[in-house]
N, C-alpha and C positions, 0 to 999 in steps of 0.2 A: 362380536366374535373375538376381538382382540383381547377382551377380558377373559374369555374362556381359555385362550392360548397362554396368557399370563398365569392364570390359575393352574393350568396344567404344568407349566414350567416350574412354578413354585412348589407344587405337590411333588414333582419328581425330585427337585432339589432337596425338600425336606426329608423325603423317604431315603434319598441317597445319603444325606447328611447323617442319618441315624443307623445306616448299614453297619452292622458289626457291634452296635451298642447294646442291642437287646440281650439281656442276660450277662452283659459285661460288667463285673463288679467294679472295674476301674472307673466307670462312669456313675457310680453311686456314692453317695456321702455316707460316712460311717456313723455319724451321730445326728440326732434330730437337729433341725435348724429352723429358726424363727427369724423373719425379716420384719423389721419395724420401719416403715417409711413415714418420716415426720415431717409435717408441713404440707401445705397445699401445692407447693411447687414440686413436691416429690411424687405427685400422682402420675406423671408420665413415666418416671423411673419404675413405679410399681408395675404399670402395665408392661413395660419392656422386660422387667426381670421375670415375671410370671411366664411370659412366652418363651424367653431364652432358657429358663430352667426346665420347662416342659419338654423343650426340644433336646436339651443336652444331658439331663439326668434321668436315669432309670427310675429312681424313687422319688421324683419330684412330686408325686401326689402326697407324700408325707410332709412336705415343706409347708409351713404355715406363715401367712402374711398378715400383717396388721397395718393399716393406714390411719394415721391420726392427723387431722387437720381441721380447719374451721369450716370446710364444706365437705360433704360425703362425696366419695368417688362413685362411679357407676358400679353396680354390684352384679356384673355378669362375668366375672373372671374365674369363678369356681367356688365350691363350698370351703376351700381352704383359705379364702381371702376374707378377712374381717375388717370392719370399719367402725371407727369411733370418732365422733366429732367434738371438737373442743367447746368449752362453754363460750358463750357470746362475749366478745371483747369490745370495749369502746373503740370508736374509730378516731384514733389519735396517733398520727405517724410519729410524733415526738416521744411517745411512751409505749409504743406497741409491744416491745419485748417484755418489760416489766408488768404491763397490764395483762398480757397473755399469762404470765406466771401467777399473777394475783388471781385472776378469774379461775384458773385451774385449781388453786388451793381452796377457794372459798365456796365452790359449788359442790357440796357433799353429795347431792343426788347423782351429778355426772361422775363423780369419783366412784360411787357404788357401782354405777353402770360400767365403768372401766374395769373395776375389780371382777366383776361377774364375767365380763367378756374375756379377760385374761385367764380366768379359771376354765371357761369353756374351751379356749385354745389349749390349755393344758390337757384336757380330756381328749381333744381331737389328736393331739401328738401321741398320747397313749393308745388310742384306737389304731393308729397306724405304726405302732411300734414294730410290727413284723417287717416293715421295709427296711429297718435299720439293723445293723449288726451289733450296736451298743446303745443301751438306754441309760447309762450312768451319767452321761453328760449332755447338756443342752448348749447349743451355740446360738447366740443372738447376734444378728447384723443389724445395726442401726444405720439407716441411710437418710441423710438430710442435706438439703442445700444449706450452705452456711449463712446465706443472706435471708433465709426464711425466718420470720419472727418465731415460729414454732420451735427452732433450735434451742430457745432459752429453757425449754422443758426436758432437755437431754438428761440432766442429773436425776429429776424426779422419776421420769418414765424408766430409765435404766435401773434405778434402784428398786422401783416397784416390781418390775419384770424379774429381777434377780430374786427378790423376796418371795414372790408368788411361785415362780417356776422352781425356786430352790426347795420348796416343800415336796417336790416330786423327783428332783434330779440331784445327785450328789454334788455336782458342780455346774455352775452356769458361766459360760465364758462369753463375754460380750466384746465385739469389734465395732468400731465407728467407721463409717465410710462417708466422709465429708466431700460434698460436691461443690466445687468453686466455679463461678462464672466470671471470667475475667474480660470477656468481650463487652466493651462498654457501649451498649445499645440503649437508647431511649433516655429520656430526661432524668430518670431516677437512678442513674448509674452511681452518683455520689453517695446517695443514701444507701444503696445496696452494698457499696464497698465499706460504708461504716458498719452496717449490720454484720457483714462477714468478718471484719476486724474484731468486732465486739465478741463474737462467738470464738474466734481464734484466741483472744486474750483469755477467755474462760477456760478454754482447752488446757492452757498450761496449768491452771489451778486443778482442773479435773484429773490431770495426769500426774500430779505430784505424788510422790511416794506415800505421803501422809494424808492423802485426801479422804475425808470422812463425810458421809451424808446420813442424816436421819430426819424423817419427816413423817407426820401422821397421814399417810396416804392409803393405808389398808382401811377399808370401811366395810362394816358388816351390815346385814339387813336390819339390825336393831339400832343402827346409828353409832355403834361403837367403833372407835378408830384405834388402829395399832400402828406402830411405826414401820416404815420401810427403811431398811438401812443398807449402808455400804461402807466397806473400808474398816480400818484405814488401809488404802491401797489405791493405785491408779484406777480410775473409773472404768477404763477400757483395757483389754488385754493388748490390742494394737489399734492405732489410729492411722487410717489411710486417707490421704488427701488427694483428690482427683480433680484436675482442672479441665476446662474446655481448651486450655492451651498447654502444649507439651514443652519439654525442656529445650527444644529447638526454637521455641518462640512461635510455633505454627498452630493456629486454631484448627481443631478437628472438625470435619465435616459432619460426621455422625452424632456428635454431641452426646446426649443422654444414652443413646443405645450403646456407644462405644464404652461409656463408663460402666454400663450394666454388664456388658460382655466381660470387662475387666473384673468386676465384682464377682460374678459367677465363676470365673477361672480361679480367682484367689481362694474362694471357698472350696472349690473343687480340689485345688492343690493342698489345702490345709487339712480337709476333712474327708478326703476320698478313701475308699476301700482299697487296700493293696493286697493282692494275692501272692505276689512274689516280687523279687527284686529286679525283675527284668526292666521295669520302668525306669530304673536308675542307671542302666547300662553299667552295673557293677560300681557306680559312683554317683554322687550328686543327688541322692534321694533328699526331698525336702524335709528339713527339720525346723519346726517353727521356733522351738526354744533357742536353737543356734541363731536363727535370724533375729530374734528379739534381743539377745545378748549383744549382737553386732549393732542393732539399731540404737539401743539404749544401754551402754556398758554400765555394770554395776559400779556404784560409787559416783557417777556423774550426776550433777544437778540438772534438773529440767527434763522434760519429756523428749523422747526421740520419736520422730514421726516417720512414716513411710508413705511411699507412693508406688505406683506401678504403671505399666504400659502393656497393651495387649494388641496382637496383630494376627491376622489369619490370612493365609493364602489358600484358596480352595479351587478345586476344579469348578469352572464356571457352568455348573449343572443346568441353570435355566437356559443359557445359550445352547448348550448341548442338546437338551430335550427339544428345543424349538428347531435347531438344525436337523436333527434326526427326523422330526415330524415333517419337515420340508422335503427332505430327500426320500423318505418313504412314499410321500404323495407323488414326487417326481418319478420315482421308480414305478410305481403302480400305473401312472399316467403314460410313462413310456412303454410299458407292456400293453397297454390299450392301443397306443399308436401303432405298435407292431402288428397287433391283431388286424388293424384296419389297412395297413399297407398293402396295396395290391388287391384288396378285397372288393374293389369297385367292380371288378369283372363278375363277381358272384352276385351282384345286386339283381340284375334282371332275372336270374333263376329264383332268387328269393322272393321276388315280387311278382313273378310270373309275367314278366314284361318282355318276352321275346317278340320281335316284330311280327312274325307269323301269327301269333296269338292275337295281336291287335286287329288284323284283317279278319280273322275268324270271328272276333267279337262283333264286329260291325256286320259282317255277312249274316250273322245269326238273326239280326233285327230287320234284314231286308229280304224281299223275294229275290230268287235268282234272276239274273239278267235276262235269260230267255223267257222268264215268265212274268216279267215286270208288267206287261201289257195285257196278260191273259184276261183279265176281268174287264178290259176296256172293249174287247171285241163286240160285245153285245150292245154298246152305246147306240142310241138312236142318232142318225145323222140326217142332214138335209138332202133331198132328192136332187142331187147335182150329177149331171152326166159326165162320163169320162171326157167327152169332147170339150165340155166346159173346163174341166180340171187340167187338161194336158198342157195348156199353155201357161198355167199359173206356177208360182213358186211354191215350194212345199209349205211355207208358212201361210200363204194365201189359201192353199188348198185345205189346210187343216181349219182355217177360220171359216172357209165356205161350208165345209162339211159339219164342223161342231161348234163354231163360235168359240167360246171360252170353256165349254162343257168338258172337253177331254182333260185340259189342264187342271180344272177344279177337281175332277174325278180323281186324277192321279195324286194331286195334293192331299185329298181327304182320305183316299183308300190305300195309299202307299206311303207318301211322304210323312203325313201326320202320324200314321200308325207306327212307322219306323222311328220317328223322333220320340214318340211316347215310350216305345219299347226300349229305345236307347236310355231314356231317363230312368225307366224302371230298373234297369241294370245297375244303377247307382255305382258307376265305375269309380267315381272319385272316392266314395266312402269305402269301397272294397280295397282300393289301393292303399288308402290311409290305414285301414285296419291291418293289412299285410305289413305295411311298413312299421306300424307300432309293434305288432306281435313278433315279426321275424327279425327286426333290426333294432328298434329302440329297446324292446323288452329283453333282448338277448345281451346279458351283462358284458360279454366280450366285445360287443359292438356299441350299442347305446347311441347317444347323440353324437359321440365323437366319430363313429362311422358314418352317420348321416352327414355330419359337416364335412368330412373328408370326401366321401364318395359322391356327394353332389356339389362338389366344388366347381365353380365356373372356370377354374384354371385349366381344367382338362376337357378338350373338345371331343375326346374319345369316350367320355363317360356317359351315363344314361341320360342326363339332361341335354348333352350335345346331340345325342342319337335322336332324342324326342324332337328337339328343335329342328334337326335336319329333316325328319319325317314330316313335321308340320310344314316346313318350306316346301318339300316335295309334293305333298298333298295340295298345297295351295297352288303351286305351279301347275300341276296336273289338272286341277279343277278349272283354272283359267284356260288351260288348252282345250279341255272338254267343252267349255262355254264357247270358245272360239270355234271348235268343230261343229257344235250344234248350230250356232249362228250361220256358219258357212253352209251347212246342210240345209237349213231352212231356206237358204237363198237359191238353191238349185231348182231347175224346172221339173215338173212332174214327168213330162214325156221323155225325160233323159235318165229316168231311174230304172234300175235293173229288176223290175218285177214282171211277172207274167201278165201279158195283156191279151185280152180275148181277140176273137176275129174282128176284122174290120167291118163285117156286115152283121146286122141283126141286133135287136134290143137286148137279147140275152148275153151276147158278147159284150155289150157295154156295161151291163150289170156285173158281169165277171171281173171286167177290168177294174171297175170301181172298188169291188170287194177285195181284190187282190192288192190294189193300191192302199186301201185303208190298212190292211194288215202289215203291209210293208211299212207304211208311214208310222203306225203306232209302234211297231217293234224297234225301228230305228231311233225315232224321236224319244220315246219314253225309255228305251234301253240306255240311250245316252243320259237321259235325265236320272235314270237309276244309278248310272255310273257317277254322275255329278253328285247325287245325294250320298253315295258311298264316300266320296271324297270330302264332302262337307262334314259328314259325321266323323270321318277320321280326323279332320282338322279339330273338330269339337273335342274328340276323345284325347288328342294330343294336348290341346289346351288344358283340358281338365287334369290330365296327368302332370303336366307342367305346373299348374297351379298348386296341386297337392304337394308335389315335390319341393317346389320353391317355398311354400308356406312351412313345410316341415324343416327345409333347410334353415329358414329364419328362425324357428323355434329352437333348431339344434345350435344355430350360432348364438342365440341368447343363452342356451344352457352351457355351451362351451365358454362363453364369455364369463359366466358365473365361476367355472373352473379356473379360468384365467385369473379372475380377481381373487380367488381363494389362494392360488399359487402365489400371487404377488403379495397377499397378506402374510402368508407363510414366510415368504422370503424376507420381506421387510422386518417382520417381527424377529426372524432369526438374526438378521444383520444388526438389529438394535440390541439384541442380547449380546452379540459378539462385540460390538462397539463398547458396551458397558464394561467388559472384562479388561483387565490390564493388558498392555501390548503383548507380553510374552505369554500370559495366560490364555489369551484368546487366539494365539498363533494357529493358523491352518485348521480351525474348527471346521470350516465349511468343506475343505478338501478331504480331511481325514474322515469325517463322518459320512460323507458321501460314499467313500470306499467301504466303510464299515457297514453302512446300510445295504450296499450291493452285495457284500459278502454274506450277511445274515439273510438276505432275501434269496440268494442262490441256494443256501442251505435249506431254506423253507420250501423252495421250489423243488428241490431235490427229493424232499420227503413226501410231497403231495403233488397232485396233478397241477399243471401249469395254471389252470383257471381257479385255483383255491381262493384267490383274492376276492372273487365275485361271488363267493358263498355268503349267504345272509349272516352266517356266524362271524364273517370277517368284514368286508366292505360292501358287499351287495352290488347292486347295479350303480356304479359310481356316478356316471354323468347324470342319470335320471334322479337319483336321490340328492345329489348337489342342487340340481334344478328345483326340486320340490322343497327342500329344507337344508340349506347349507350348514347351518349350525348343528342340526341333528346329525348329519353325516360326519361332520368334524368330530363329534363325539365318538363315532365309530372309528375313525382314523386314530384318535388318541387312545382308545381302548386297545386297538391292535398294537399300537407302539408300546404301550405299558406291558401288555401280555406277551408279546412275541418278539419284540426288539430289544427294549431296554433292559430285559432280564438276561441277555446273552453275556457269557463270560467276558466278552470284549469290554463290557462296561464295568467290569469288576477288577480291572487292573489297579496296581497301586497308583497313587497320585503321581508319583514322579515318573513311573514307566509310561503311563498314558500321556503325560505332558511331553516327554521326550520323544515318543513316537509321533505325536501330532506335530511337534516342532519341526520334524525333519521329513514329514511324509511327501512333501513336494520337492525334495532336494535331489538333484541329479548326481550321479556318481562323482563327477569332478567339480561339484560346486564347493568353493572354498568358504562359503558363508554358512555351511551346515552348523547348527548349534550342537556343540559337544555336551556330553553329560557334565563335565566339569563347569562349562559356561552356564548351563542351566542350573546347576546347584549353586553356583556363585550368585546368579541373579536372585534365586530364592532367598538365599542366605541374607543378602543385602537388603532386599525388600523387607523381610520379617524384622530384621534388626532396626531399620529405619522406621517402620511403621509401629513398631512396639516401643517407640520413644516414651520415656517417663512422662506421666501426665501431670506434671508440676513443674513450674518455672522457678528455679532457685538460682541464687548467686553462687557460682562454683568457687569463687575465691573465699567465701566465708563458710563453705560447706566442708567442715573439717572431718567429719566422721562418716563420710559416704561408704555404705556397703551395698553391693549389688549382687543379685542372683538372676539367673536366666534359665527358663524351663521350656523345652519344646513338648507340645502335646501331639503325638503321632506313633507311628509304628516304630518301636525302638530297634527293630531289626532292619529297618529300611536303609538303603544306600545313602540317602540324604542325611538322615540323622547321624549315621557313621561319619559322613563328611563334615557335618556341623561340629561334631565333638573333636575333629582333628584340625579344624581351621586354625585355632591359636593355642593349641594344647600346650606349647612350651612357654608362652608368655601370658597366660590367662590371669587376670586380676580379679576375676569374678567367679562365683560358683556356678556351674552348669549342670542341669539335670534334665531328664526326659520322663514325662508321664506317658506310659505305654497305653495306647489304644488300638483296637483292632478296627481301624477306620480308614478307608481308602479315600475319602473325599477331599482331604486337605491337611495342612499342617498349621498348627498354632503356636504362637510364642507368647510367653508371659515374662516380662522383666519386672523384678522387684528391686526397689531402691529404698534405703532408709538411712537414718542417722542424722537427718537435718533438723534444725530447730525452726521455730516459727518465724524468727527474724531473718532466716535465710530465704523465705518466700518472697517473691517479687510482689505478689498480691497483699502480703502483710505490710511490706514497706511502703507500697503505693497507697494502702488503705489508711495508714496511720494519720495522715494529714487531714483526710476527710473526716475521720473519726473524731479527732481533737477539735476540729472547726465546728462540727455539729454539737459536740458537748458544750462548746462555748456559746452556742446559740440556743441552749436550752433543752437539748435532746437527752434523753436518758435511755440507756441501752441494756443495763444489767439488772438481774433480779438477785444477784448475790454480791457480797462485799468483795471488791477487787483490791488486791494488794497495790501498793504504790509502785509505779514504773520507775525503774532505775535508768 
């Protein structure tokens, strides 16, 4: 069930994240875009980029992806993802890069396969041309890990894509996104550093102003080859180098995903549709040519490289969704507990359990007391005279007259019949049926009512009353047994029955007859009373067993409700803990208030028991007992349909955060978070988290140029605050990409103008590279200029 809750939270977060983007041209890219992921180590980046673009761009279906590596990636990412595997390369770590390049050139069959694949991609782009506003230009983003041997093919693949795609588009603009891994993990760190350094050395050649490439890479079905050409010009429009360590020297936790978020934001910034100038706040609209000129000023030798940093602070939607679910459950359960409060008084009426009915039920299976011995009067008795009887005890007299026959007759004809009639009434089943139909099956009661109303904590409840009646019946039965025993011990001649004349045979017979009637009436009247009390004890015991069994069933059901509540609470707390301190502030308190407010509105529009309608939550306790997971789906459906769509969930990011920050503050609380404090926290967090993803020597970084862009509602108070922070002393360009999106704020920092020898990874990798060369390693497939 925890997996269901996480899926629910993720689904809500994804839906909320896309709110306002449908039909918003600001989240669409203007020109067709092709991603080339080069090398086996870029497979993870491919998966991340496909998912990120699908989530963030309206026209992501028109984006085409190509992965090239020695091993094919899984092909379940969509029909816009293409895969081509490199020709087999000999396993030799000393020459893996040049061997990769050699195998690529020598396998004409694989080259033809690649040519055909690129032309199919061309056709796919044309088929989806309607999702773009301009088909004159194609943008290509080459993504590769610098230490991947496949990076040696960057010139060939770039030139081939430019040539083939250039047949359909007037211009093809290619950018390179080089991913660096500086964390030295594993025994191969020195070789990886050498591979990265070798590609960086090649980059300076590829980015020179007079770089030219020509190679026989176009292959036709008839085996004819044509050249793929580039230049003379830098191979890439812009080269972005993104490391797993930022300029503060901190390694990022999210790794590849963070790099892919940065790449997606860079492409959106450069190629997005712009309907008006609102996104620039009348200033600072992104101009790529301006950025390029500052990164690589005209007339300067060597390439100018760029990097970027991306950060996002967003409403913790997963935590909010889980917290809302928890409080919705608590509210509904609270309503059920209110329904049960004081309801124990109604239980006897619901179950037809009034004490007078218990006596009537038993009287119904017994003869009346006055008639208990009617059928015994005709029993044959021994010819004993009254003179013989009068000095006997009543017990001796009965034995003298009937032996055990009277008792057996009563047991067979009265007691056994009453016991059978009692069993035929099936009192236990009848009570259980009433309890199930009138309490458990009633959604406003359910197992919660059973558990509450049959609690042992209350001696005044039905169970207490039944136990008291059971004790009373047992005590009365003991008293009747004592009375019977005492009565049996009395003498015959002292009993108040009519005795005949003292003279004559007939008078003796009359006295015996009168005595017998008196004896049977009194003894078996008391035995009938005793049987009544014994059956009442049995009835009370049956009722107690049924109610206690049902109480145990109810306890188990309520325990399931308790476990579900704990799971919801624990999952909610985990989600809140995962949010930053100030982003997760007062989520529980604020959304408890929100859920109560929305629930009150719903209850005002509908009758109070609408929760228990099958279209909503049904019989909560019973359905949780039967299948907790299935009922949880009902709760989540109600939350989606009736709660999370409320306007309270559609506030701006800043307004919601500010209200939540102060929801528990008292009037005189000096620690209340002001709007200015909140905006300052947000601003500092975005600035720090968007640190440039490249570690450079600042002392040698002579031409640093920086630009910063917010992605959010350009009219929001926070964006206005951010533009005013250092307006008088700003040394960087600042802009805003406007989005009608309430879920959060993003920041993208661009920095360029550094050279390769400014990079820490370049400086550190040089000695490994040179040492490996001295030990017979070969890293290049092109001739490299002498290093000065």
